[in-house]
C-alpha positions as CSV (number, residue, x, y, z in Angstrom):
1,M,4.9,14.4,2.8
2,A,7.4,15.4,4.6
3,D,8.1,14.2,8.2
4,G,8.2,17.5,9.9
5,A,4.6,18.2,8.0
6,A,3.7,15.0,8.9
7,E,4.2,15.6,13.0
8,A,2.9,19.1,12.4
9,A,0.0,18.0,11.4
10,D,-0.4,15.0,13.7
11,S,-0.3,16.9,16.7
12,S,-2.8,19.7,15.7
13,A,-5.6,17.7,14.2
14,R,-8.9,18.0,15.9
15,R,-10.3,16.2,13.0
16,A,-9.5,12.5,12.1
17,V,-11.7,10.0,9.0
18,V,-11.1,6.3,9.4
19,G,-11.2,4.3,7.2
20,A,-9.3,5.3,4.0
21,G,-12.0,4.3,1.3
22,T,-12.9,6.3,-1.5
23,W,-15.4,8.0,0.5
24,G,-13.2,7.9,4.5
25,T,-10.4,9.8,1.5
26,T,-13.2,11.6,0.3
27,L,-13.5,13.2,3.4
28,A,-10.1,13.7,4.6
29,L,-10.1,16.1,1.7
30,M,-12.7,17.8,2.7
31,L,-11.7,19.0,6.0
32,S,-8.3,19.7,4.8
33,R,-9.6,22.1,3.7
34,S,-10.1,24.3,6.9
35,G,-6.8,22.5,8.7
36,P,-5.2,19.6,9.3
37,V,-7.2,15.9,9.7
38,T,-6.1,12.1,10.2
39,L,-6.3,10.3,7.8
40,L,-6.1,6.1,9.5
41,A,-5.3,3.1,7.6
42,R,-6.1,-0.3,8.4
43,D,-2.2,-0.6,9.5
44,E,1.2,0.8,9.5
45,A,1.7,-1.0,5.8
46,H,-1.1,0.1,4.7
47,A,-0.8,3.5,5.1
48,E,3.2,3.4,4.1
49,Q,2.2,3.2,1.0
50,L,-0.2,5.7,0.9
51,R,2.6,8.1,2.6
52,A,4.6,7.4,-0.3
53,D,2.0,7.7,-2.9
54,G,1.5,11.3,-1.5
55,E,-2.7,10.1,-2.7
56,N,-5.0,7.0,-2.4
57,R,-3.8,5.9,-6.4
58,R,-6.6,2.5,-5.7
59,Y,-9.1,4.6,-4.6
60,L,-8.0,8.5,-6.0
61,P,-5.7,8.4,-8.2
62,G,-4.5,11.7,-9.2
63,V,-6.1,13.3,-6.7
64,P,-3.2,14.5,-4.3
65,F,-3.6,14.6,-0.5
66,G,-1.3,17.7,0.3
67,D,0.1,18.6,3.2
68,R,-2.6,18.6,6.1
69,V,-3.5,15.6,5.4
70,H,-1.4,13.2,8.0
71,V,-1.9,9.7,7.3
72,S,-1.6,7.3,9.9
73,G,-1.8,3.7,11.0
74,E,-1.8,4.0,14.5
75,P,-4.6,4.5,17.0
76,T,-3.6,6.6,19.3
77,S,-2.8,9.5,16.7
78,L,-6.3,9.7,17.1
79,A,-6.4,11.4,20.5
80,T,-6.0,14.7,19.1
81,A,-9.0,14.7,17.0
82,D,-11.5,16.3,20.4
83,E,-13.8,17.6,17.5
84,L,-15.1,15.5,15.2
85,V,-14.0,11.9,14.1
86,V,-15.6,11.1,11.3
87,L,-16.2,6.7,10.6
88,A,-16.0,5.6,6.9
89,L,-16.1,1.8,7.6
90,P,-18.0,-0.5,6.0
91,S,-21.2,-2.3,8.0
92,A,-19.0,-5.3,8.5
93,A,-16.1,-3.3,10.2
94,M,-17.1,-1.5,12.5
95,R,-17.4,-2.9,15.2
96,T,-14.1,-4.9,15.4
97,T,-12.5,-1.7,14.0
98,L,-14.8,0.4,17.2
99,R,-12.6,-2.5,19.8
100,A,-8.9,-1.1,18.5
101,V,-9.8,2.7,18.4
102,A,-12.1,3.1,21.5
103,T,-9.7,3.8,24.2
104,S,-8.0,6.3,21.3
105,L,-10.6,8.3,20.9
106,S,-11.6,12.0,22.5
107,P,-14.3,11.4,24.8
108,D,-15.1,15.5,23.7
109,A,-14.9,13.9,19.8
110,V,-18.6,13.8,17.7
111,L,-18.0,10.4,16.4
112,L,-20.0,10.2,12.6
113,T,-21.2,7.1,10.3
114,V,-21.2,7.5,7.4
115,A,-21.7,3.8,7.2
116,K,-24.8,2.9,4.5
117,G,-26.0,-0.7,6.4
118,L,-26.6,-2.7,9.0
119,E,-24.7,-5.0,11.2
120,A,-25.6,-9.0,10.0
121,E,-25.6,-10.4,13.4
122,S,-27.1,-8.2,15.5
123,L,-29.4,-6.4,13.1
124,Q,-28.3,-3.1,14.5
125,R,-28.1,0.5,13.0
126,M,-24.5,1.9,13.3
127,S,-25.0,4.2,15.3
128,E,-26.5,1.8,17.9
129,V,-23.0,-0.2,17.4
130,I,-20.6,2.8,18.2
131,S,-22.6,3.8,21.7
132,D,-21.7,-0.5,22.4
133,E,-18.5,-0.1,22.0
134,V,-17.2,3.5,22.2
135,H,-18.1,4.3,26.7
136,G,-20.5,7.8,26.6
137,A,-20.9,7.9,22.7
138,A,-24.9,8.0,22.6
139,S,-25.3,10.9,23.4
140,R,-22.7,12.6,20.9
141,V,-23.0,10.2,17.6
142,A,-23.9,11.8,13.8
143,A,-25.0,9.8,10.6
144,L,-24.3,11.4,7.9
145,S,-26.5,9.7,4.6
146,G,-27.9,11.3,1.0
147,P,-26.9,11.5,-2.6
148,N,-23.5,11.5,-1.7
149,L,-21.4,9.5,-4.8
150,A,-18.1,10.2,-3.7
151,L,-16.2,10.6,-7.3
152,E,-18.6,12.9,-7.9
153,I,-17.6,15.0,-4.5
154,A,-13.5,14.5,-4.6
155,R,-14.6,16.1,-7.7
156,G,-15.7,19.1,-6.6
157,L,-18.8,18.6,-8.0
158,P,-21.7,19.6,-5.6
159,A,-23.6,17.5,-3.6
160,A,-26.0,17.4,-0.6
161,S,-26.8,15.6,2.2
162,V,-28.6,14.9,5.4
163,V,-27.0,14.9,9.2
164,A,-28.8,13.6,11.6
165,A,-28.3,12.8,16.0
166,A,-30.7,13.2,19.1
167,D,-29.4,16.9,19.3
168,D,-28.8,19.8,17.5
169,A,-25.5,21.2,18.7
170,V,-23.9,17.4,17.8
171,S,-25.3,17.5,14.3
172,G,-24.7,21.0,14.2
173,R,-21.3,20.9,15.2
174,V,-20.7,19.0,12.3
175,V,-22.7,21.0,9.5
176,S,-20.0,23.4,10.3
177,V,-16.8,21.8,10.2
178,L,-18.2,19.5,7.5
179,G,-20.6,21.4,5.3
180,G,-19.6,24.1,2.4
181,R,-20.3,25.3,-0.5
182,T,-20.3,22.6,-2.7
183,F,-21.5,20.4,0.2
184,R,-24.6,21.4,1.4
185,L,-25.6,19.6,4.4
186,Y,-29.4,20.0,6.1
187,R,-30.0,18.4,9.9
188,N,-32.3,16.0,10.9
189,R,-33.2,14.6,14.4
190,D,-34.8,11.4,13.6
191,I,-31.4,9.1,12.9
192,A,-33.1,5.7,12.7
193,G,-34.7,6.8,9.5
194,V,-31.6,8.7,7.8
195,E,-29.2,5.4,9.0
196,L,-32.3,2.9,7.4
197,A,-32.7,5.1,4.6
198,G,-29.0,4.7,3.6
199,A,-28.9,1.2,3.9
200,L,-31.8,-0.3,2.4
201,K,-32.1,1.6,-0.4
202,N,-28.9,0.2,-1.3
203,I,-31.3,-3.0,-1.6
204,V,-33.1,-0.8,-4.4
205,A,-30.4,0.1,-6.6
206,I,-29.7,-4.0,-7.1
207,V,-32.6,-4.2,-8.7
208,A,-32.4,-0.9,-10.4
209,G,-29.1,-2.4,-12.0
210,A,-30.8,-5.6,-12.7
211,V,-33.8,-4.1,-14.2
212,D,-31.5,-1.8,-16.6
213,E,-29.5,-4.8,-17.6
214,L,-32.5,-6.7,-18.8
215,R,-33.6,-3.6,-20.6
216,A,-37.1,-4.1,-19.1
217,G,-37.4,-0.5,-19.8
218,D,-37.6,3.2,-17.4
219,N,-41.5,2.8,-16.7
220,A,-40.2,-0.6,-14.6
221,K,-37.0,1.0,-12.8
222,A,-39.2,3.4,-11.7
223,A,-41.9,1.2,-10.6
224,M,-39.0,-0.4,-8.4
225,T,-37.1,2.0,-7.4
226,T,-40.8,3.5,-6.1
227,R,-42.1,-0.2,-4.1
228,G,-38.4,0.2,-3.1
229,L,-39.1,3.4,-0.9
230,A,-42.6,2.0,-0.4
231,E,-41.2,-1.0,1.6
232,I,-38.3,1.0,3.4
233,T,-40.5,3.1,3.9
234,R,-42.6,0.8,5.8
235,L,-39.7,-1.3,7.7
236,G,-38.6,2.7,8.9
237,V,-42.5,3.2,10.3
238,A,-42.5,0.2,12.4
239,M,-39.0,0.8,13.4
240,G,-40.0,4.1,14.6
241,A,-37.9,6.1,12.4
242,N,-40.8,9.5,10.7
243,P,-41.8,8.7,7.5
244,L,-41.3,12.0,6.1
245,T,-37.5,11.2,6.1
246,F,-37.8,8.6,3.2
247,A,-39.2,11.7,0.9
248,G,-36.2,13.6,1.6
249,L,-32.4,13.1,0.9
250,A,-31.6,9.9,2.8
251,G,-34.8,8.1,1.1
252,I,-35.7,10.0,-2.1
253,G,-32.6,11.4,-2.4
254,D,-30.5,8.7,-2.2
255,I,-31.9,6.5,-4.2
256,M,-32.2,8.8,-7.3
257,A,-28.6,8.6,-6.9
258,T,-27.3,5.0,-6.8
259,C,-30.8,3.6,-8.6
260,S,-29.0,6.0,-11.8
261,S,-25.3,6.2,-11.5
262,T,-22.7,3.4,-13.1
263,L,-21.1,4.7,-10.0
264,S,-23.6,3.2,-7.7
265,R,-21.5,-0.5,-6.3
266,N,-24.4,-1.5,-5.8
267,H,-26.2,-0.7,-9.1
268,R,-22.8,-2.3,-10.7
269,L,-23.6,-6.0,-8.4
270,G,-27.4,-5.8,-10.5
271,V,-26.2,-5.4,-13.3
272,E,-23.6,-8.2,-12.9
273,L,-26.4,-10.5,-11.5
274,A,-28.8,-9.6,-14.5
275,A,-25.9,-10.9,-16.9
276,G,-26.0,-14.4,-15.6
277,K,-22.7,-14.0,-12.6
278,P,-23.4,-16.0,-8.9
279,W,-22.5,-13.0,-6.3
280,G,-19.1,-15.7,-5.5
281,E,-18.3,-15.0,-8.2
282,I,-19.2,-10.9,-8.6
283,E,-18.0,-10.0,-4.8
284,G,-13.5,-9.8,-5.2
285,T,-14.2,-7.6,-8.8
286,L,-16.5,-5.2,-6.9
287,P,-14.6,-1.9,-6.4
288,G,-15.1,-1.7,-2.7
289,V,-18.5,-2.9,-0.6
290,A,-21.7,-3.5,-2.0
291,E,-23.2,-2.6,1.3
292,G,-26.7,-3.8,-0.5
293,A,-25.5,-7.5,-0.7
294,Y,-25.0,-7.5,2.9
295,T,-27.9,-5.5,4.4
296,V,-30.7,-7.3,2.6
297,R,-29.5,-10.4,4.9
298,A,-30.4,-7.9,8.0
299,A,-32.9,-6.4,6.1
300,V,-35.3,-10.0,5.6
301,A,-34.7,-10.6,9.7
302,L,-35.8,-7.2,10.3
303,A,-39.3,-7.3,8.3
304,D,-39.9,-10.8,9.8
305,R,-39.2,-9.6,13.4
306,H,-41.7,-6.6,12.4
307,G,-44.5,-8.1,10.6
308,V,-43.3,-5.6,7.9
309,D,-43.8,-7.4,3.5
310,M,-40.6,-6.0,1.5
311,P,-40.8,-8.5,-1.1
312,I,-38.2,-6.5,-3.1
313,A,-35.9,-7.3,-0.5
314,R,-36.5,-11.1,-0.5
315,E,-36.2,-11.5,-3.7
316,V,-33.0,-9.6,-3.7
317,H,-32.2,-12.5,-1.2
318,A,-33.2,-15.4,-3.0
319,V,-31.2,-13.9,-5.9
320,L,-28.0,-13.9,-4.0
321,Y,-28.0,-16.0,-1.9
322,E,-30.8,-19.0,-2.8
323,G,-29.6,-18.9,-6.5
324,K,-32.7,-17.7,-8.0
325,D,-32.7,-16.6,-11.6
326,V,-32.5,-12.2,-11.6
327,R,-35.7,-12.6,-14.1
328,A,-38.0,-15.2,-12.2
329,S,-37.7,-12.9,-9.4
330,V,-39.0,-9.9,-11.9
331,V,-41.8,-12.1,-13.4
332,D,-42.5,-13.1,-9.7
333,L,-42.8,-9.9,-8.2
334,L,-44.8,-8.4,-11.2
335,A,-47.3,-11.6,-10.7
336,R,-48.1,-10.1,-7.4
337,E,-50.9,-9.6,-6.1
338,S,-52.8,-6.2,-6.8
339,K,-53.2,-4.1,-3.6
340,D,-53.5,-0.2,-2.3
341,E,-50.6,1.4,-3.3
342,L,-49.9,2.9,0.8
343,S,-51.3,-0.4,2.2
344,G,-48.7,-0.2,5.0
345,L,-47.8,3.3,5.0
346,A,-51.1,4.9,6.7
């Protein structure tokens, strides 16, 4: 991008994306179709490399930025984004990044989290972390979740997701700015349910990957994913979410995508675990963050806090952090005492 084009984009960009990973870059490209957008990289050195390449070669090789995407490493470049700021960050990096950029954020911008995780220490959802760290943000925070595998969307394939916010005007702004013919967006006021569904389904995707690697069959995979949905719904309801949210795009929709696609990092993690590799060996080899590996700690802690039965999450935790064999976990899950299918959901 020429310097003049970069400056023009920077001075007029009313939309911004914080985080230049696969999903963040994809969303920046989508937003650039209707106007200039600022893409904030982790630092100026990273931004300089992205500008020099004219694309994100690590995550989206062969997809050029075009002249409407201004890549920056300076938080102050977010100041003009008074319409929408997308926070496309791993859950573990959300709080520290917000502390670095908070003073540069416009007080008028909708803050949209697209992270699918929970903060391990506080057990908070990302919208809660944003409200903590950005003064006056609680009324203008929204969350996006659903079956949105970034590489497919970047290639222009059709997808649908759900935008959640307590205020319809906030979710409506996201829909009008980000939605389109190939990216259909629905609205939901249940932000807690949408965020919990998006975060907790990653745990189920790990199980699905393991079942695929073990060649346990489609019946076993269907059973594990369905029972996984049941336990994340139980936790969501205990935390005040609408149970119907888990039957929507953020719940069943996302589970269908991430439990079946080889593009899912969480599914790949399950495959690697079932192949006999320990988490410590896998972690640094994944093409991005497998949020389920970190969210499972928060899920188990929340299950304890709310008295919710989450056997699948506990087995995933045991495999990742307690050295339990994947096959032993599957056997233990199948050996559980039979119970009412709707137990804890009524």
